[in-house]
LOGUFI-218660 format. One record per residue (C-alpha): x, y, z; residue in three letters. Coordinates in nm, 3 decimals. Each point is the difference from the previous one (the first is absolute). Layout:
% LOGUFI-218660
<roza xx="X" yy="Y" zz="Z" r="ala"/>
...
***
This chain:
% LOGUFI-218660
<roza xx="3.732" yy="-2.376" zz="-0.179" r="unk"/>
<roza xx="-0.336" yy="-0.189" zz="0.152" r="unk"/>
<roza xx="-0.263" yy="-0.084" zz="-0.190" r="unk"/>
<roza xx="-0.317" yy="0.218" zz="0.047" r="unk"/>
<roza xx="-0.365" yy="-0.155" zz="-0.019" r="unk"/>
<roza xx="-0.168" yy="0.198" zz="-0.292" r="unk"/>
<roza xx="-0.324" yy="-0.141" zz="0.125" r="unk"/>
<roza xx="0.071" yy="0.246" zz="0.303" r="unk"/>
<roza xx="0.166" yy="0.284" zz="-0.210" r="unk"/>
<roza xx="-0.291" yy="0.028" zz="-0.262" r="unk"/>
<roza xx="-0.233" yy="0.045" zz="0.298" r="unk"/>
<roza xx="-0.129" yy="0.347" zz="0.015" r="unk"/>
<roza xx="0.163" yy="0.202" zz="0.349" r="unk"/>
<roza xx="-0.261" yy="-0.002" zz="0.307" r="unk"/>
<roza xx="-0.193" yy="0.305" zz="-0.127" r="unk"/>
<roza xx="-0.077" yy="0.169" zz="0.337" r="unk"/>
<roza xx="0.321" yy="0.022" zz="0.007" r="unk"/>
<roza xx="0.104" yy="0.177" zz="-0.341" r="unk"/>
<roza xx="-0.292" yy="0.244" zz="0.110" r="unk"/>
<roza xx="0.188" yy="0.108" zz="0.356" r="unk"/>
<roza xx="0.322" yy="0.034" zz="-0.262" r="unk"/>
<roza xx="-0.256" yy="0.324" zz="-0.141" r="unk"/>
<roza xx="0.025" yy="0.188" zz="0.313" r="unk"/>
<roza xx="0.439" yy="0.012" zz="0.015" r="unk"/>
<roza xx="0.044" yy="0.360" zz="-0.057" r="unk"/>
<roza xx="-0.293" yy="0.081" zz="0.052" r="unk"/>
<roza xx="-0.092" yy="0.291" zz="0.326" r="unk"/>
<roza xx="-0.356" yy="-0.020" zz="0.115" r="unk"/>
<roza xx="-0.093" yy="0.360" zz="0.182" r="unk"/>
<roza xx="-0.135" yy="0.003" zz="0.344" r="unk"/>
<roza xx="-0.327" yy="0.155" zz="-0.128" r="unk"/>
<roza xx="-0.019" yy="-0.359" zz="-0.277" r="unk"/>
<roza xx="0.186" yy="-0.315" zz="0.151" r="unk"/>
<roza xx="-0.042" yy="-0.264" zz="-0.167" r="unk"/>
<roza xx="-0.313" yy="-0.228" zz="-0.107" r="unk"/>
<roza xx="0.080" yy="-0.302" zz="-0.018" r="unk"/>
<roza xx="-0.325" yy="-0.252" zz="-0.162" r="unk"/>
<roza xx="0.279" yy="-0.222" zz="-0.166" r="unk"/>
<roza xx="-0.058" yy="-0.295" zz="0.265" r="unk"/>
<roza xx="-0.218" yy="-0.190" zz="0.116" r="unk"/>
<roza xx="0.117" yy="-0.032" zz="0.321" r="unk"/>
<roza xx="-0.130" yy="0.155" zz="0.356" r="unk"/>
<roza xx="0.231" yy="0.225" zz="0.149" r="unk"/>
<roza xx="-0.200" yy="0.033" zz="0.347" r="unk"/>
<roza xx="0.200" yy="-0.269" zz="0.268" r="unk"/>
<roza xx="-0.203" yy="-0.290" zz="0.122" r="unk"/>
<roza xx="-0.303" yy="0.114" zz="0.249" r="unk"/>
<roza xx="0.159" yy="0.089" zz="0.340" r="unk"/>
<roza xx="-0.156" yy="-0.296" zz="0.153" r="unk"/>
<roza xx="0.168" yy="-0.245" zz="-0.278" r="unk"/>
<roza xx="0.335" yy="0.147" zz="0.003" r="unk"/>
<roza xx="-0.002" yy="-0.107" zz="0.439" r="unk"/>
<roza xx="-0.095" yy="-0.376" zz="-0.062" r="unk"/>
<roza xx="0.333" yy="0.024" zz="-0.202" r="unk"/>
<roza xx="0.170" yy="0.197" zz="0.173" r="unk"/>
<roza xx="-0.120" yy="-0.260" zz="0.369" r="unk"/>
<roza xx="0.088" yy="-0.299" zz="-0.319" r="unk"/>
<roza xx="0.350" yy="0.072" zz="-0.021" r="unk"/>
<roza xx="0.053" yy="0.075" zz="0.355" r="unk"/>
<roza xx="-0.167" yy="-0.338" zz="0.118" r="unk"/>
<roza xx="-0.041" yy="-0.234" zz="-0.270" r="unk"/>
<roza xx="0.297" yy="-0.181" zz="-0.079" r="unk"/>
<roza xx="-0.113" yy="-0.188" zz="-0.270" r="unk"/>
<roza xx="-0.040" yy="0.376" zz="-0.154" r="unk"/>
<roza xx="0.374" yy="0.027" zz="-0.099" r="unk"/>
<roza xx="0.005" yy="-0.370" zz="-0.167" r="unk"/>
<roza xx="-0.090" yy="-0.260" zz="-0.300" r="unk"/>
<roza xx="-0.376" yy="-0.067" zz="0.036" r="unk"/>
<roza xx="-0.160" yy="-0.223" zz="-0.250" r="unk"/>
<roza xx="0.078" yy="0.052" zz="-0.384" r="unk"/>
<roza xx="-0.358" yy="-0.036" zz="-0.107" r="unk"/>
<roza xx="-0.021" yy="0.238" zz="0.304" r="unk"/>
<roza xx="-0.151" yy="0.021" zz="0.412" r="unk"/>
<roza xx="-0.284" yy="-0.233" zz="0.038" r="unk"/>
<roza xx="-0.227" yy="0.258" zz="0.217" r="unk"/>
<roza xx="0.073" yy="0.252" zz="-0.320" r="unk"/>
<roza xx="-0.150" yy="-0.312" zz="-0.249" r="unk"/>
<roza xx="-0.278" yy="-0.088" zz="0.178" r="unk"/>
<roza xx="-0.148" yy="0.320" zz="0.076" r="unk"/>
<roza xx="0.058" yy="0.146" zz="-0.378" r="unk"/>
<roza xx="-0.217" yy="-0.370" zz="-0.084" r="unk"/>
<roza xx="-0.298" yy="0.076" zz="0.308" r="unk"/>
<roza xx="-0.010" yy="0.375" zz="-0.117" r="unk"/>
<roza xx="0.007" yy="-0.085" zz="-0.371" r="unk"/>
<roza xx="-0.268" yy="-0.299" zz="0.052" r="unk"/>
<roza xx="-0.217" yy="0.247" zz="0.115" r="unk"/>
<roza xx="0.051" yy="0.283" zz="-0.209" r="unk"/>
<roza xx="0.000" yy="-0.237" zz="-0.313" r="unk"/>
<roza xx="-0.289" yy="-0.201" zz="0.121" r="unk"/>
<roza xx="0.185" yy="-0.294" zz="-0.039" r="unk"/>
<roza xx="0.278" yy="-0.233" zz="0.167" r="unk"/>
<roza xx="0.307" yy="0.057" zz="0.018" r="unk"/>
<roza xx="0.237" yy="-0.198" zz="0.149" r="unk"/>
<roza xx="0.360" yy="0.110" zz="0.159" r="unk"/>
<roza xx="0.154" yy="-0.242" zz="-0.181" r="unk"/>
<roza xx="-0.079" yy="0.200" zz="-0.332" r="unk"/>
<roza xx="0.137" yy="0.294" zz="0.129" r="unk"/>
<roza xx="0.385" yy="0.107" zz="-0.004" r="unk"/>
<roza xx="0.139" yy="0.366" zz="0.148" r="unk"/>
<roza xx="0.280" yy="0.147" zz="-0.211" r="unk"/>
<roza xx="0.207" yy="0.285" zz="-0.036" r="unk"/>
<roza xx="-0.255" yy="0.233" zz="-0.161" r="unk"/>
<roza xx="-0.235" yy="-0.075" zz="-0.266" r="unk"/>
<roza xx="0.257" yy="0.053" zz="-0.282" r="unk"/>
<roza xx="0.192" yy="-0.314" zz="0.173" r="unk"/>
<roza xx="-0.362" yy="-0.177" zz="0.047" r="unk"/>
<roza xx="-0.039" yy="0.064" zz="-0.441" r="unk"/>
<roza xx="0.379" yy="-0.088" zz="-0.096" r="unk"/>
<roza xx="-0.056" yy="-0.336" zz="0.249" r="unk"/>
<roza xx="-0.377" yy="-0.065" zz="-0.164" r="unk"/>
<roza xx="0.221" yy="0.050" zz="-0.363" r="unk"/>
<roza xx="0.278" yy="-0.205" zz="0.106" r="unk"/>
<roza xx="-0.265" yy="-0.264" zz="0.035" r="unk"/>
<roza xx="-0.146" yy="0.055" zz="-0.277" r="unk"/>
<roza xx="0.256" yy="0.083" zz="-0.288" r="unk"/>
<roza xx="0.363" yy="-0.037" zz="-0.115" r="unk"/>
<roza xx="0.197" yy="0.155" zz="-0.291" r="unk"/>
<roza xx="-0.176" yy="0.039" zz="-0.356" r="unk"/>
<roza xx="-0.323" yy="-0.009" zz="0.155" r="unk"/>
<roza xx="-0.234" yy="0.274" zz="-0.015" r="unk"/>
<roza xx="-0.243" yy="0.189" zz="0.257" r="unk"/>
<roza xx="-0.346" yy="0.207" zz="-0.115" r="unk"/>
<roza xx="0.011" yy="0.355" zz="0.179" r="unk"/>
<roza xx="-0.287" yy="0.232" zz="-0.032" r="unk"/>
<roza xx="0.150" yy="0.353" zz="-0.118" r="unk"/>
<roza xx="0.054" yy="0.295" zz="0.157" r="unk"/>
<roza xx="0.237" yy="-0.279" zz="0.189" r="unk"/>
<roza xx="0.185" yy="0.061" zz="0.374" r="unk"/>
<roza xx="0.362" yy="0.045" zz="-0.142" r="unk"/>
<roza xx="0.120" yy="-0.303" zz="0.290" r="unk"/>
<roza xx="-0.221" yy="-0.271" zz="-0.124" r="unk"/>
<roza xx="0.163" yy="0.039" zz="-0.364" r="unk"/>
<roza xx="0.330" yy="0.086" zz="0.151" r="unk"/>
<roza xx="0.007" yy="-0.367" zz="0.165" r="unk"/>
<roza xx="-0.092" yy="-0.183" zz="-0.274" r="unk"/>
<roza xx="0.314" yy="0.115" zz="-0.232" r="unk"/>
<roza xx="0.215" yy="-0.015" zz="0.186" r="unk"/>
<roza xx="-0.139" yy="-0.341" zz="0.015" r="unk"/>
<roza xx="0.045" yy="-0.032" zz="-0.386" r="unk"/>
<roza xx="-0.404" yy="-0.055" zz="0.049" r="unk"/>
<roza xx="-0.216" yy="0.195" zz="-0.266" r="unk"/>
<roza xx="-0.218" yy="0.264" zz="0.097" r="unk"/>
<roza xx="-0.248" yy="0.030" zz="-0.204" r="unk"/>
<roza xx="-0.218" yy="0.252" zz="0.003" r="unk"/>
<roza xx="-0.396" yy="-0.018" zz="-0.043" r="unk"/>
<roza xx="-0.120" yy="0.415" zz="-0.067" r="unk"/>
<roza xx="-0.280" yy="0.072" zz="0.182" r="unk"/>
<roza xx="-0.251" yy="0.295" zz="-0.150" r="unk"/>
<roza xx="-0.095" yy="0.323" zz="0.152" r="unk"/>
<roza xx="-0.155" yy="-0.134" zz="0.297" r="unk"/>
<roza xx="0.338" yy="-0.137" zz="0.068" r="unk"/>
<roza xx="-0.187" yy="-0.373" zz="0.031" r="unk"/>
<roza xx="0.133" yy="-0.320" zz="-0.157" r="unk"/>
<roza xx="-0.202" yy="-0.176" zz="-0.229" r="unk"/>
<roza xx="-0.025" yy="-0.368" zz="0.031" r="unk"/>
<roza xx="-0.038" yy="-0.105" zz="-0.301" r="unk"/>
<roza xx="0.309" yy="0.231" zz="-0.200" r="unk"/>
<roza xx="0.209" yy="-0.167" zz="0.326" r="unk"/>
<roza xx="-0.074" yy="-0.371" zz="-0.187" r="unk"/>
<roza xx="0.117" yy="0.133" zz="-0.339" r="unk"/>
<roza xx="0.324" yy="0.071" zz="0.216" r="unk"/>
<roza xx="0.036" yy="-0.403" zz="0.118" r="unk"/>
<roza xx="0.258" yy="-0.195" zz="-0.103" r="unk"/>
<roza xx="0.117" yy="-0.382" zz="0.063" r="unk"/>
<roza xx="0.281" yy="0.257" zz="0.199" r="unk"/>
<roza xx="-0.235" yy="0.213" zz="0.203" r="unk"/>
<roza xx="-0.004" yy="-0.110" zz="0.375" r="unk"/>
<roza xx="-0.201" yy="0.290" zz="0.164" r="unk"/>
<roza xx="-0.244" yy="0.278" zz="0.007" r="unk"/>
<roza xx="0.058" yy="0.278" zz="0.227" r="unk"/>
<roza xx="-0.234" yy="0.263" zz="0.095" r="unk"/>
<roza xx="0.033" yy="0.241" zz="0.229" r="unk"/>
<roza xx="-0.378" yy="0.136" zz="0.258" r="unk"/>
<roza xx="0.002" yy="0.247" zz="0.064" r="unk"/>
<roza xx="0.224" yy="0.126" zz="-0.296" r="unk"/>
<roza xx="0.369" yy="0.082" zz="0.032" r="unk"/>
<roza xx="0.020" yy="0.323" zz="-0.145" r="unk"/>
<roza xx="-0.283" yy="0.000" zz="-0.171" r="unk"/>
<roza xx="-0.207" yy="-0.055" zz="0.326" r="unk"/>
<roza xx="-0.327" yy="-0.168" zz="-0.133" r="unk"/>
<roza xx="-0.140" yy="-0.283" zz="0.183" r="unk"/>
<roza xx="-0.069" yy="-0.312" zz="-0.219" r="unk"/>
<roza xx="-0.389" yy="-0.106" zz="0.072" r="unk"/>
<roza xx="-0.025" yy="-0.309" zz="0.122" r="unk"/>
<roza xx="-0.185" yy="-0.111" zz="-0.324" r="unk"/>
<roza xx="0.324" yy="0.059" zz="-0.175" r="unk"/>
<roza xx="0.238" yy="-0.163" zz="0.227" r="unk"/>
<roza xx="-0.221" yy="-0.298" zz="-0.076" r="unk"/>
<roza xx="0.031" yy="-0.025" zz="-0.335" r="unk"/>
<roza xx="0.358" yy="0.062" zz="0.028" r="unk"/>
<roza xx="-0.031" yy="-0.344" zz="0.258" r="unk"/>
<roza xx="-0.137" yy="-0.173" zz="-0.262" r="unk"/>
<roza xx="0.237" yy="0.070" zz="-0.293" r="unk"/>
<roza xx="0.298" yy="-0.139" zz="0.193" r="unk"/>
<roza xx="-0.177" yy="-0.224" zz="0.107" r="unk"/>
<roza xx="-0.095" yy="-0.140" zz="-0.304" r="unk"/>
<roza xx="0.289" yy="0.060" zz="-0.159" r="unk"/>
<roza xx="0.237" yy="-0.202" zz="0.298" r="unk"/>
<roza xx="0.201" yy="0.358" zz="0.067" r="unk"/>
<roza xx="0.020" yy="0.216" zz="0.375" r="unk"/>
<roza xx="-0.224" yy="0.328" zz="0.157" r="unk"/>
<roza xx="0.212" yy="0.172" zz="0.149" r="unk"/>
<roza xx="-0.243" yy="0.282" zz="0.214" r="unk"/>
<roza xx="0.206" yy="0.265" zz="0.128" r="unk"/>
<roza xx="-0.248" yy="0.173" zz="0.259" r="unk"/>
<roza xx="0.282" yy="0.225" zz="0.207" r="unk"/>
<roza xx="-0.254" yy="0.280" zz="0.028" r="unk"/>
<roza xx="-0.318" yy="-0.228" zz="0.070" r="unk"/>
<roza xx="-0.034" yy="0.183" zz="0.314" r="unk"/>
<roza xx="-0.093" yy="0.335" zz="-0.150" r="unk"/>
<roza xx="-0.210" yy="-0.196" zz="-0.269" r="unk"/>
<roza xx="-0.296" yy="0.287" zz="0.010" r="unk"/>
<roza xx="-0.269" yy="-0.298" zz="0.027" r="unk"/>
<roza xx="-0.120" yy="-0.182" zz="0.256" r="unk"/>
<roza xx="0.007" yy="-0.391" zz="0.071" r="unk"/>
<roza xx="0.247" yy="-0.264" zz="-0.204" r="unk"/>
<roza xx="0.188" yy="0.160" zz="-0.338" r="unk"/>
<roza xx="-0.075" yy="-0.366" zz="-0.191" r="unk"/>
<roza xx="-0.136" yy="-0.313" zz="0.068" r="unk"/>
<roza xx="0.280" yy="-0.205" zz="-0.125" r="unk"/>
<roza xx="0.065" yy="-0.149" zz="0.401" r="unk"/>
<roza xx="-0.326" yy="-0.139" zz="-0.024" r="unk"/>
<roza xx="0.053" yy="-0.235" zz="-0.247" r="unk"/>
<roza xx="0.098" yy="-0.401" zz="0.101" r="unk"/>
<roza xx="0.280" yy="0.000" zz="-0.233" r="unk"/>
<roza xx="0.179" yy="0.384" zz="0.031" r="unk"/>
<roza xx="0.357" yy="-0.170" zz="0.025" r="unk"/>
<roza xx="0.020" yy="-0.125" zz="-0.345" r="unk"/>
<roza xx="0.016" yy="0.335" zz="-0.121" r="unk"/>
<roza xx="-0.032" yy="0.274" zz="0.190" r="unk"/>
<roza xx="0.337" yy="0.166" zz="0.214" r="unk"/>
<roza xx="-0.082" yy="0.318" zz="0.218" r="unk"/>
<roza xx="0.192" yy="0.225" zz="0.109" r="unk"/>
<roza xx="0.037" yy="0.270" zz="0.282" r="unk"/>
<roza xx="0.182" yy="0.260" zz="0.177" r="unk"/>
<roza xx="-0.046" yy="0.164" zz="0.398" r="unk"/>
<roza xx="0.233" yy="0.271" zz="-0.109" r="unk"/>
<roza xx="-0.298" yy="0.242" zz="-0.125" r="unk"/>
<roza xx="-0.202" yy="-0.076" zz="0.279" r="unk"/>
<roza xx="0.155" yy="-0.008" zz="0.293" r="unk"/>
<roza xx="0.336" yy="0.236" zz="-0.099" r="unk"/>
<roza xx="0.217" yy="-0.276" zz="0.028" r="unk"/>
<roza xx="0.157" yy="0.034" zz="-0.343" r="unk"/>
<roza xx="0.374" yy="0.003" zz="0.147" r="unk"/>
<roza xx="-0.054" yy="-0.284" zz="0.174" r="unk"/>
<roza xx="-0.045" yy="-0.236" zz="-0.350" r="unk"/>
<roza xx="-0.349" yy="-0.212" zz="0.056" r="unk"/>
<roza xx="-0.202" yy="-0.172" zz="-0.232" r="unk"/>
<roza xx="-0.242" yy="-0.242" zz="-0.017" r="unk"/>
<roza xx="-0.057" yy="-0.263" zz="-0.349" r="unk"/>
<roza xx="-0.308" yy="-0.282" zz="0.108" r="unk"/>
<roza xx="0.037" yy="-0.319" zz="-0.257" r="unk"/>
<roza xx="-0.036" yy="-0.406" zz="-0.041" r="unk"/>
<roza xx="0.102" yy="-0.154" zz="0.324" r="unk"/>
<roza xx="0.239" yy="-0.170" zz="-0.396" r="unk"/>
<roza xx="0.156" yy="0.335" zz="-0.032" r="unk"/>
<roza xx="0.117" yy="0.113" zz="0.266" r="unk"/>
<roza xx="0.231" yy="-0.232" zz="0.023" r="unk"/>
<roza xx="0.139" yy="0.078" zz="-0.320" r="unk"/>
<roza xx="0.033" yy="0.403" zz="0.151" r="unk"/>
<roza xx="0.105" yy="-0.168" zz="0.314" r="unk"/>
<roza xx="0.362" yy="-0.073" zz="-0.146" r="unk"/>
<roza xx="-0.003" yy="0.344" zz="-0.199" r="unk"/>
<roza xx="-0.054" yy="0.151" zz="0.382" r="unk"/>
<roza xx="0.327" yy="-0.112" zz="0.152" r="unk"/>
<roza xx="0.194" yy="0.007" zz="-0.308" r="unk"/>
<roza xx="-0.072" yy="0.399" zz="-0.014" r="unk"/>
<roza xx="-0.102" yy="0.081" zz="0.393" r="unk"/>
<roza xx="-0.005" yy="-0.263" zz="0.202" r="unk"/>
<roza xx="-0.304" yy="0.124" zz="0.198" r="unk"/>
<roza xx="-0.192" yy="0.324" zz="-0.046" r="unk"/>
<roza xx="0.129" yy="0.287" zz="0.298" r="unk"/>
<roza xx="-0.174" yy="-0.075" zz="0.295" r="unk"/>
<roza xx="-0.025" yy="0.386" zz="0.116" r="unk"/>
<roza xx="-0.230" yy="-0.015" zz="-0.344" r="unk"/>
<roza xx="-0.144" yy="-0.359" zz="0.133" r="unk"/>
<roza xx="-0.070" yy="0.133" zz="0.306" r="unk"/>
<roza xx="-0.196" yy="0.349" zz="-0.087" r="unk"/>
<roza xx="-0.154" yy="-0.171" zz="-0.291" r="unk"/>
<roza xx="-0.193" yy="-0.227" zz="0.263" r="unk"/>
<roza xx="-0.090" yy="0.270" zz="0.278" r="unk"/>
<roza xx="-0.076" yy="0.199" zz="-0.264" r="unk"/>
<roza xx="-0.274" yy="-0.277" zz="-0.104" r="unk"/>
<roza xx="-0.080" yy="-0.055" zz="0.336" r="unk"/>
<roza xx="-0.070" yy="0.431" zz="0.083" r="unk"/>
<roza xx="-0.046" yy="0.212" zz="-0.218" r="unk"/>
<roza xx="-0.292" yy="-0.081" zz="-0.173" r="unk"/>
<roza xx="-0.160" yy="0.346" zz="0.112" r="unk"/>
<roza xx="0.258" yy="0.195" zz="-0.109" r="unk"/>
<roza xx="0.069" yy="-0.150" zz="-0.299" r="unk"/>
<roza xx="-0.369" yy="0.022" zz="-0.124" r="unk"/>
<roza xx="0.107" yy="0.408" zz="0.084" r="unk"/>
<roza xx="0.264" yy="-0.029" zz="-0.216" r="unk"/>
<roza xx="-0.228" yy="-0.139" zz="-0.285" r="unk"/>
<roza xx="-0.213" yy="0.294" zz="0.083" r="unk"/>
<roza xx="0.296" yy="0.275" zz="-0.006" r="unk"/>
<roza xx="0.115" yy="-0.190" zz="-0.339" r="unk"/>
<roza xx="-0.381" yy="-0.006" zz="-0.131" r="unk"/>
<roza xx="-0.024" yy="0.367" zz="0.078" r="unk"/>
<roza xx="0.329" yy="0.099" zz="-0.193" r="unk"/>
<roza xx="-0.111" yy="-0.157" zz="-0.297" r="unk"/>
<roza xx="-0.318" yy="0.197" zz="-0.049" r="unk"/>
<roza xx="0.235" yy="0.271" zz="0.055" r="unk"/>
<roza xx="0.213" yy="-0.123" zz="-0.292" r="unk"/>
<roza xx="-0.335" yy="-0.028" zz="-0.215" r="unk"/>
<roza xx="-0.122" yy="0.310" zz="0.060" r="unk"/>
<roza xx="0.291" yy="0.228" zz="-0.054" r="unk"/>
<roza xx="0.110" yy="-0.136" zz="-0.300" r="unk"/>
<roza xx="-0.344" yy="0.031" zz="-0.162" r="unk"/>
<roza xx="0.095" yy="0.390" zz="-0.022" r="unk"/>
<roza xx="0.327" yy="-0.092" zz="-0.081" r="unk"/>
<roza xx="0.053" yy="0.161" zz="-0.347" r="unk"/>
<roza xx="0.203" yy="-0.242" zz="-0.302" r="unk"/>
<roza xx="-0.016" yy="-0.309" zz="0.256" r="unk"/>
<roza xx="-0.272" yy="-0.292" zz="-0.017" r="unk"/>
<roza xx="0.020" yy="-0.230" zz="0.302" r="unk"/>
<roza xx="0.015" yy="-0.402" zz="-0.092" r="unk"/>
<roza xx="-0.058" yy="-0.178" zz="0.255" r="unk"/>
<roza xx="0.002" yy="0.119" zz="0.434" r="unk"/>
<roza xx="0.011" yy="-0.224" zz="0.280" r="unk"/>
<roza xx="0.167" yy="-0.146" zz="0.307" r="unk"/>
<roza xx="0.391" yy="0.133" zz="-0.005" r="unk"/>
<roza xx="-0.016" yy="0.148" zz="-0.348" r="unk"/>
<roza xx="-0.118" yy="0.280" zz="-0.303" r="unk"/>
<roza xx="0.057" yy="-0.100" zz="-0.413" r="unk"/>
<roza xx="-0.066" yy="0.235" zz="-0.167" r="unk"/>
<roza xx="0.082" yy="0.154" zz="-0.381" r="unk"/>
<roza xx="0.253" yy="0.352" zz="0.083" r="unk"/>
<roza xx="-0.026" yy="0.284" zz="-0.191" r="unk"/>
<roza xx="0.164" yy="-0.058" zz="-0.390" r="unk"/>
<roza xx="0.291" yy="0.173" zz="-0.148" r="unk"/>
<roza xx="0.309" yy="-0.188" zz="0.135" r="unk"/>
<roza xx="0.061" yy="-0.390" zz="0.078" r="unk"/>
<roza xx="-0.089" yy="-0.137" zz="0.355" r="unk"/>
<roza xx="0.321" yy="-0.049" zz="0.113" r="unk"/>
<roza xx="0.069" yy="0.364" zz="-0.099" r="unk"/>
<roza xx="-0.257" yy="0.144" zz="0.131" r="unk"/>
<roza xx="0.035" yy="-0.131" zz="0.346" r="unk"/>
<roza xx="0.309" yy="0.132" zz="-0.043" r="unk"/>
<roza xx="-0.138" yy="0.337" zz="-0.014" r="unk"/>
<roza xx="-0.230" yy="-0.038" zz="0.263" r="unk"/>
<roza xx="0.258" yy="-0.056" zz="0.272" r="unk"/>
<roza xx="0.179" yy="0.316" zz="-0.139" r="unk"/>
<roza xx="-0.293" yy="0.195" zz="-0.020" r="unk"/>
<roza xx="-0.269" yy="-0.094" zz="0.231" r="unk"/>
<roza xx="0.237" yy="-0.220" zz="0.250" r="unk"/>
<roza xx="-0.187" yy="-0.270" zz="-0.056" r="unk"/>
<roza xx="0.121" yy="-0.380" zz="-0.075" r="unk"/>
<roza xx="-0.225" yy="-0.245" zz="-0.138" r="unk"/>
<roza xx="0.069" yy="-0.275" zz="-0.226" r="unk"/>
<roza xx="-0.028" yy="0.004" zz="-0.395" r="unk"/>
<roza xx="-0.190" yy="-0.243" zz="-0.137" r="unk"/>
<roza xx="0.258" yy="-0.157" zz="-0.243" r="unk"/>
<roza xx="0.129" yy="-0.208" zz="0.343" r="unk"/>
<roza xx="-0.280" yy="-0.162" zz="-0.019" r="unk"/>
<roza xx="0.015" yy="-0.180" zz="-0.321" r="unk"/>
<roza xx="0.251" yy="-0.151" zz="-0.220" r="unk"/>
<roza xx="0.208" yy="0.240" zz="-0.203" r="unk"/>
<roza xx="-0.163" yy="0.250" zz="-0.264" r="unk"/>
<roza xx="-0.321" yy="0.007" zz="0.250" r="unk"/>
<roza xx="-0.236" yy="0.174" zz="0.251" r="unk"/>
<roza xx="0.113" yy="0.373" zz="-0.188" r="unk"/>
<roza xx="-0.222" yy="0.244" zz="0.131" r="unk"/>
<roza xx="-0.107" yy="-0.124" zz="0.349" r="unk"/>
<roza xx="0.131" yy="-0.032" zz="0.372" r="unk"/>
<roza xx="-0.099" yy="-0.121" zz="0.346" r="unk"/>
<roza xx="-0.060" yy="0.180" zz="0.318" r="unk"/>
<roza xx="0.027" yy="-0.173" zz="0.285" r="unk"/>
<roza xx="-0.213" yy="0.186" zz="0.227" r="unk"/>
<roza xx="-0.062" yy="-0.221" zz="0.335" r="unk"/>
<roza xx="0.370" yy="0.161" zz="0.084" r="unk"/>
<roza xx="-0.106" yy="0.353" zz="0.031" r="unk"/>
<roza xx="-0.313" yy="0.130" zz="0.243" r="unk"/>
<roza xx="-0.309" yy="0.178" zz="-0.142" r="unk"/>
<roza xx="0.191" yy="0.313" zz="0.062" r="unk"/>
<roza xx="0.260" yy="-0.163" zz="-0.208" r="unk"/>
<roza xx="-0.223" yy="-0.057" zz="-0.257" r="unk"/>
<roza xx="-0.133" yy="0.367" zz="-0.016" r="unk"/>
<roza xx="0.370" yy="0.110" zz="-0.036" r="unk"/>
<roza xx="0.000" yy="-0.258" zz="-0.264" r="unk"/>
<roza xx="-0.267" yy="0.187" zz="-0.212" r="unk"/>
<roza xx="0.154" yy="0.327" zz="0.026" r="unk"/>
<roza xx="0.278" yy="-0.030" zz="-0.133" r="unk"/>
<roza xx="-0.142" yy="-0.234" zz="-0.326" r="unk"/>
<roza xx="-0.195" yy="0.290" zz="-0.029" r="unk"/>
<roza xx="0.230" yy="0.300" zz="0.016" r="unk"/>
<roza xx="0.194" yy="-0.207" zz="-0.254" r="unk"/>
<roza xx="-0.281" yy="0.175" zz="-0.278" r="unk"/>
<roza xx="-0.009" yy="0.332" zz="0.093" r="unk"/>
<roza xx="-0.380" yy="0.039" zz="-0.208" r="unk"/>
<roza xx="-0.184" yy="-0.230" zz="0.209" r="unk"/>
<roza xx="-0.189" yy="0.063" zz="0.318" r="unk"/>
<roza xx="0.150" yy="-0.038" zz="0.318" r="unk"/>
<roza xx="-0.135" yy="-0.355" zz="0.222" r="unk"/>
***
């Protein structure tokens, strides 16, 4: 009988797929269709002008259907470097940029350049489950860094978790699943800690375009020696609705790009040409549209904050970008509670246990509110209020 990889078999199943299986056999009546707030992905296609640009490229750009450079198309790398230089107030060279098959691959490439079996990587909890899954399946230990009631990680606590096997600390800001935006000073403290210990600081900024703050979210690129410690991850999937085209980016030191190129050449050869064409067109043409999308997401965020304030038994722990992280009414475990919501309210959200090591995170849940419009948010709270008959209706 063929052997199995024990590290892979010991890795938890994909949470999104597990939650979708809760829908099997459940009928959703026409007057109460499923409200899916489980996955952080746009449900609408890219704007029409971007789709037209993709269609034109598919018809008239032969290289759109061929392999491209392993580290990404030169024009996209140059454009991202130029725009990030302005956004972060510091020069970033195209040679510091690699284009990947989504931000998940950017993370895997960064880890491949840093760590091997038996090493450790610190992840604040609640964590993004795909980060922990990738570490587990590569026999790299994800070391949980518990956060407090504000969901912000503590550098002093992180320092106590660093060993001679620690290779990196990973931050996600705005956070998935917590939604919180990490203060620039906090990110700088983690940079200083990582540098003092000779390890990397990986900052996943997938949701940076929906940060409520104006200006650069941190000054790390302004440090002339940033590349010795800092690795930046980004996604085009959310900002331009290109989830199906799988295009992300990693910004790191030129020396690290040599190692990242080896990894990418073996797992994808090159990122999707259509995705890269769409990302470049979006960077050059969709600035105003992105600003309007950000305003809409911030309006939905405000609606979530207001709605949760009047929802009995619920407590908001964090809210921002695409997510609200909550404590839900007690009485059953988080997985049981979320499955109960499917059956009784037609709502699919993810239990907080999916964002923690086994045995942790009970009593919490993540709501991906960017998946639904303002009418959907109103419907969400109407249904949640209906679960507490004594509570006033919104």
